[in-house]
N, C-alpha and C positions, 0 to 999 in steps of 0.2 A: 681883891676884896669886893670891888663893885659888882663883879660877876656873881659872887655868892649872895650879895644883897638882892640882886635882881632875881636870882632863882628863888630866894626866900619870899620875896614879894609876890612872885608868880605863883608859888605854892599856896600862899594865903588867899590870893584871888581865886584860885581854882577850888579851894575848899569852900569858899563862900558864894561862888558863882553857881546859880541854879539854872542858868540858861541851857536848854537842850535836854534837861532832865526828863521832860515829858516824852520826848522822842525815844529816849533810852527805855523808859518804862513801857511805852507802847510796844517797842520791839520785843520786850520780854513777855508781855501779855498777849500780843497779837496771835501767836500760834495756837494758844489755848482757846482764845476767842473764836478764831476761824474754825477750829475743830468743833466747838460747841454749835456754831451756826450751821455748819455742814450737817452735823448730826440732827439738828432740829429740822432742817429742810428734808433730810432723808426720812425721818419718822413721819413728818407731816405728809409727804407724798405717799408713803405706804398706807397711812390711815385714810387719806382721801381715796386712794385706789380701792381699798377694802370697802369703803362706804359706797362708792360708785358702782363697784362690781355687784354688791348685794342688791342695790336698786335695779340694776340692769337684769339680774337673774330673776328677781321678783316679777318684773314686767314681762319678761320673755316666758316665764313659767305660766303666767296667767293666759298669755296668748296661746300657749301650747295646749291648754286644757279645753280650748274651743273645739267644736266638732271637726273643723278643718285642720286642727293642730296635730291630729293623729297621722296625717299623710307624711310620708318620708320626705317628700320635696318641701313641704311646709316646715318641717322640723329643721331641715338643712338651711332654709332661708332665715329662720329665726336664729339659728346658731351663728350664721354669718353676720347677722345684725349685732349680736353680742360681740363677736370677734372685732368688728369694725369699730365699735364704741370703745372696747378695751384698747385697741391699737391707737386710738386717738389720744390716749393717756400714756401709753408705752408702746411705741411703734415696733419694738423688737420683741414683744411679748409672744410667748407660746401659749395658746389657749386650747384646752381639751374639754370635752363635754361627756356627760354620762347621764343616762336616764334609766331608772329602775322603777318598776311599778309593783304595787302591793294591793291586797284586798281592802285593807283599811288603813287609816292614819296610824292606829296603834301598832300594826305590824310594820309599817314603814319606820316608825320611831324606834321600836325595839330591835328591828333587824335580826330576829332570831332565826336560826337554821330550821329547815324543814325537819320534822320529827324523823329520827332514824334510830336503829339499834346499833350502838357502838360496841360491837362484840370484841374488837381488838383494843379498845380503850385508847385510841390515838387522837381522838378529838375531831376526826373527819370521817366522812362516809366513803368507804372504799372496800375493796376485797369482797365484793358481793353482798355487803350488808344491806338489809331491807330498809327502805325509807318510804314515807308518804309523799307522793307527788301532788302536793296541794294545788300548785298552779298549772298542772298538766303540761309541763314543757319537757317531760322525759329526762330531766336533769335534776340532781340534788343541788339545791341552792343554799349556800352557807348563810345567807342573810334573809332567806325566805322570799326574796323578790325575783323578778324576771326582767330581762333586758328590754328596753324600749319604753314607749310612751304608754302602752296599754290601751285599754278601751274604755267604754262607758263606765263611769262611777269608780274606776280604779284610782288609787292614791299614788301619784307619780312623784318620785324623788328626783329632782333635777339638780345636778351638780356641775359647776363650772370651776375648773382649776386654771389659774394663770401663773406663769413663771416668767421672769424677765431679769436681766442683769441689774445690779444696783445702779440707781440713778447717780449716786454720789460715791466717791471713793473712800467713804468712812471705814468700810470693812477692812481696808488694808492696815489701818492703824490699830484696830482692836482684834485682828486675827479672826474676823467673822466670815460668814458666807458671802460669796460674790454674786449671789442671786437671791431674788425674793420669790416666794411661792405663796399664793393666796388662794383660798377655796371659799366659794359661796354656794349655798344650797337652800332649797326650799321644797316643801311638800304641798301639792295641791291636788284636789280631786278633779278628774276629768268630768266635763259636763254630762249630765244624765240624759243624753239624747237617745238612749236605748237602755235595755237591761244589762246589768253586769254579767258578762259571760266569759271573762278571762280565766275564771277558775271553775274547775269541774265540780258538779254538785255531789258526785261520789268520788271520794279520794281513792286513788289507785296506789297500791303498794308495788314498788319496783325495787330493783337491786342496783347498787352502785357498782361501777366497774373498778 
């Protein structure tokens, strides 16, 4: 009988005893809290990387438009500077660069193909179809641009793409991608240290292969 009373007394004490409740509650809440914190850190790092990349690209693009920026060696040096600054934020990042130049800012913004006669209606210049070689590079360009920094007064689209593994393992919990890919670009006109001569004054009609 005394044993039963003892058990009843113990049960009453357990029902009214709140000691340790906070620890139990924290154990329930902790996984969700940690997940939210990791998610916040991941998003914050991505936003910071995006902002820093855009700033780096803007600075490098301005340096590229200087007269000395058209030299291949100088472009490589500028690209390496961008790469080193990106890797300071994500040392395992893969960084790629692309330069396309156009006659005007409008053409760079619109990125429309060079005029051609689409006789087979497949949306691309091929099968001997005639096109206007506006930038005189003997190739039909789907975006109307040409590879490289260009020359005087050309509008150059400078694009940098960065990809790197996720800094935090959040993607594992939400079935997301395990890598981040960011792109930053800007269009600036090369300094007018000479007349613009990248484009032919007379447009030549050629045929696509």
